[in-house]
Structure formats: C-alpha cells, structure tokens
N, C-alpha and C positions, 0 to 999 in steps of 0.2 A: 527426515531423510536419513537413510542409512549410509554413513560414510565409511563403513568397514568392508564394503563389498566391491571396492574399486578393483577391476580386473582388466588386464591388458588384452583387448580384443583387436587382433590385427586382421586386415582384409586377407582374403584368400590369395594364394600365390598367383602372380600375374602370368599370363601366357608368355612363352619364350620369345615369340615374335609378334609383338603388338602391331596393329596397323599403323602405317605411316600416313600422316595427314598433310595435305597441301593447304596453302593459304586460301586458295579458291574453294576448296571443300569446306573449310571452317567458316569462311564468309557465307557460304550457302546455308550452313546451319543457322547462323545469325539472322539470315533473311527469311527463314521459315515463318509461316503464319504463327502467331504467338501460341495458340492452343496446340498446334501440331508440335512445336518445339517443346512445350511443357509436357505433353503426353509422352514424347519420345524420351525426355529426361527422366520422367517418372518410371517408365519401363526399365531403364538402365539402373536406376537407384534400387528398385524393388528386386531386380535380379541379383544384386550383390549385397544389399544391406537391409536391415529392418528400417522401413521408411519413417518410422515414428521415433527412432532413437537418435540422439544427438550427442556428440562428444563435447565435453566441457574442458577447455584449456584456460589456464591463467598465465598472464604474461607479467613479468617483473623487470623493471629497468635496474640492473645491478651496477651500472655505471652510466651516468647521465650527462649529456651535453659535451660541447667542445670537440666534436668530431671533425677531423680534417678533410672529410669528403664534402663536396658541394652539391649534394642531392637537392634538387629544386623544391621538393615537397617536404623536406625534413626540418622540424623545429630544433633539432639537436646539432645541426651543422654549424661550425664556427663561422661560416660564410653568411649565415642568416641571423638577423637581429630579431629574435622572437621572445626574448625575456626568459627563456629557459635557463635556469641556474646550473652551472657546471658543478657536478658532485662526483667525488672520488668513488671508487668501487666499494660496495657494501661489504661488511664483514660476513663471514660464512654463517655465523649464528643468526644474523638478521635475515638472511635469505632463507634459512631453514624455518624460521618462525613464520615468514610470509608463506612459504610452501605449506606448512602445517595448517595455517588458517585457511588457505585456499582449499586444501583437501577436506577440511571440516565442512566447508560450504558446498562440496560436491564435485570439485574439479578433479579430474583424473590425470591430467598432464600439466606439468609446470614448465614454463618457458622462461629462460633467462636471457636478457638482451643487454648488450653493452655498446655504447656509442664510441666506436673507434674504427679506424681503417683496418687494423689487424691487431691481434693481441701480442703483447710482449711475453717473454718467458716468465716474468714475474706474474703478469696477469694470468697466464695459463695455469700456473701453480694454484692460484686461488680458485679459478673456475673449476679445475679438476676436483678440488675439495668440495665445492658446492654441489657438483654433479653427484659425487659419491654420497653426500649427506642427504640430498633430496631423494635419490634412488633408494636410500635406506628407509624412507618413509613409506615406500611401496607405491610411488608415483612414477609415471612415465616422465622422462626428462627431455627437454629440448633446449638448445642454445642458439643464439644468433650473435656472432662475435666479429663479423667481417670476414676478410680473406684469411685462409689458413694455409700452412705448409703441410707437407706430408707428415712431419714429426708431430705437429699439433693435432692433426686428425687422429693419429694413432694414440696420442695421449687421451683424447676425448673418448675414443672407442674403449680403451682400457679402463677408463673411469666408469663406463657403463652408460654413456650418453645414448639415448634411443634415437633421437632425431636431431638433425642440424638444419637450421633455417637459413637460407640465403636466397632471397627473392631475385628473380630476373627483372622485376619492375615493369618492363614493357618490351616491345618488339625491338630487335637489333637496330633497325633503321631509324627508330625514334629515340633510342637510348641517349645519343649525344645531345639531344635537346634538353635532357633532364639532368644529366651528370657528365662532368668533363674530367674529373680527377681519377677515373679508372674506366676501362672499356669493358665491353660485353664479354670478351674472352676471359677477363679476370674472373668474372662471376662463374662462367662455365668451368673454368679450371678448378675453382674451389669445390664446386659440386662434384666434379669428377674425382677429386681427392676424397671427399666424404664417401662417395659410393665405393671407391676402391678400398677404403678402410672398413667397409661392412656396416656402416650406419645407414639408417633411413633418412631420406631427404624430405624436407619441408620447403617447398619453393612455389611461389606464385607471383602475383604482380598487383599493380595499382591501375585502376581505370578512372577516367575523368580528368586526365592530365592534359587534355587537348589532342589526344591521339585520334587517328581516323579509324573507321571500321576495319580497314585492311590491317592497320597496325595492331588493333585489338585482337584480330584473328591471328596475327603474326606472333603475339605473345603466347596464345594458346597452343599454336603449332610448335613453338620452341619447347614448351613444357610437355606436351603430349607425345612428341617424337623422341624424348629421352628414352633410353632402353636400359632399365625400366623407367617409366615415368614416376614422378614423385609420389610417395605414399600420402603426403599431406599437401594440399594446394590451397593456400590462403588467397582469397580474392578480396582486395581492399578497394573501397570507394574513397577517393581522395578526400582527406580531411584538410580543408583549407585553413592554414594558420597565418595570421598577419605577420609580416616580416619575412615570409618565404616568397620566392619568385612566382609560385603557383597560387598565391592567395586570391588572385582575381580570376582564376580559371573558371570557365563556364561550367555550370552544373551538368552532370550527365543525367539524361532522362532516367528515372527510376526503373522503367521497364527495360531499358537497354542494359542496366546493371543486372537485372534478373536474367536477361538473355545470356549475359556472360557467365553467370552461375550455371545455367542449363548447358551451355556449350562445353564448359569445363567438365561437367558431369558426364556428358555423352562421350567426350574424347578421352577421358581418364576414368573409366567406369569403376575401378576398384580403389580409387583414391578417396581419402576423406577431404571433401571440398569444404573449406572453412569460410563462412560468412564472417569477414574480419573487420578491419577498421572502417569507420563510417556508420556503424549501426546506430550510434546515438542520434544521428540525424535522420534515421529512417523511421517511418511509421510502423506500427504492428502489421498492417496489411502488406507493406512491401517486404518485411522480413518473412511473413508467412508465405508469400510468393517465392521467396528465395529458397525456403525449405521445400516447397512444392517442386522447385526447379532442380533440386538435388543437393542442396547444401545440407551437410550432416555434422557440422562442427562449428563451434563459436568460441570466441574469446569471452571469458566469464570473469567478471569483476569490474569494479568501478573505473579502472584506469588501464590503458594499454601502457606504452612506454612513457609518453608524456601527454597524450591526448585522452579525452574522456571516453567512457564506455557505459552502456546501460548498467544500473546497479543490479545486484544479485536478485533482490526481491522482484524487480520489474521483469527480469529474465525468467524467473521461475513462474511468475504469473502468466507470461506469454506462453511458455511451454505448456503449462496446465490448460490454458485456453485452447491450445491447438491439439491437446491430447498427446503431447510429446513428452519424452523423458530422457534423462542421461542414460547412456547405453548400459551402464552397470546397475540401473535401478528399474529395470522392466517390471512392471506390475504383474 
C-alpha cells in the first residue's frame, strides 16, 4: 500500500439553498421498500462520489475518562461505572507517533478526542500544538473536545484544524432521555461557532438507543437541514457497555441500521457518511450493505476512543473482497 499518496479530496461545493426536509418526508424514506431505498441511495452516491472508494479515518483518545457529562451511552462519563481508567492528556509527541503509525497503515484523516465537557485554556494550548504537528505530517485533522467558545474555535482554525466533530446524538425530543447535563441548544451553538470560524463540521448521531422511527428521522432532519449540512456524518450503532444506563438497550435490527445509512446519504448527498461505532459487532454482509447504502467512510484501527473496532487487516480484507479501496489508492 502506498502511504505517500494521501490527498485531500473534498466533496464538490454544496448548493446555496439545499432542500429542507420534514420529519414526515424522512420517515417516508425510511419506510420505502428496501430495494427501492437502496437503489435511490446508490444513485445519489454515484452522482457525487466514486462508489468504490472509502475514506479511512483513525480516532485517538488524547484524554480518557472522568468526563463530567452524564451521557447514557458513554463509558467515559464520571456518572457511569464501566472500569475505564481516567488518564491525563497525552503528550504531543505520543499523539504525533500515533498519527504517523495510522498514516503508514493508510489513514488519511486523524481524529483526536478528549473526554471533557469543554477544554480549558491550558488544554487548548496542548491541542493546538497537536493539530499543528499532525497537520505537518500531511494528514487531515479532526478534533472532538466538547463545547467551544468563539475564541477556542478561532484558535483551532488558526492551527489548521480541518474538521470539528460534535455529534447531535439523537433527535431534540429524545435528547433529554440520554443526557441531562447539557441541552440540545448547547450542541447547536458549538456547531454554529465552528461553521462561523470557517472549519468543516463532522456531526452525526447514535441509533439503537431506544429511539422511535420518528425520532431517528428527527435526527436526520436536524443534520440535513443545517445550511450547509455537515461535510462528515458519522452514523454510530450503539455499543452497549456494562455500567452505562443503555447497557441493556434492545438491539436495533441490522437492516434498520442500513436504512439509516441510506437515508443519511439521500438527504446529505455530498457528505462523507461514516460507518462508525459498532462495526466490530457487524458481519461483513451488513457492512457491505452499508457501503451499498452510501457509506463511504470508516474509522480505521483496532480501537475507537475506548471501545473496540475491527483490526486493520480485517478491514483491508473486507475492502479487497468488495473491490473497494481508500480514496487515495484507486488502482
């Protein structure tokens, strides 16, 4: 694999006035016959992307555990007893070495995640240095650090951060059932600051937390109706961790998860839709259906923040089996 050909391929510029979606319209997409939904999603994917190319991103926890938020799905919350060890923020050199190793394995984007409600000034100084250093390797950079102020978003932009991740998680009306330590407006405010600063947005959600179909559609509506909608949209399948309130949540039907990928693709045609957390529990067949439904990005590497992920060799074998390739390695 050639690791020297990583190039930043951005989707074409979005239309100035993207369509507005209603919950009823998005619910109707979810309810289409499966083959019709997949056909429509494939049409949209092929209109905007190479359908056989996939973006590889690697995620590193730069500060683990002890978060003051009470997110019901999160093993890093101080409210949840999951056995995750609290660890202080990594040194810049350690982050750069991890990024270099990811790059050598084929990743083109490196994402840095920290478990806190919001970064302090001291934290931000370290993160800024990490962003600059990883950017210096020739990789795209992404960070997820919680809520940001205007000053902090400007610091990240000046450092060269390409994407800021801040997931909406779920629909507004279901949000309070999952998190109580901040409200939906807090998340939207941070995303507005990121956009105002001129950075790309990475924002998606989690399915399988007990939400209704209307609430699942509501999440997609919130994302798709942003103007512009996020450049990256991670769709996570809940990873149930013992010690979290959602550990006993009922599994989502795999085909319903595939439908969520397809609906995200149709409503946000130029976004990179990322098949994100939960892949380790998916069969190759379900992942293949997700790619067919329009997913064209994955997290690549054996671990996400604290939960497992398929190993690199397994992912490369799956991509080879499907005739797919990293977008910078087209044969």
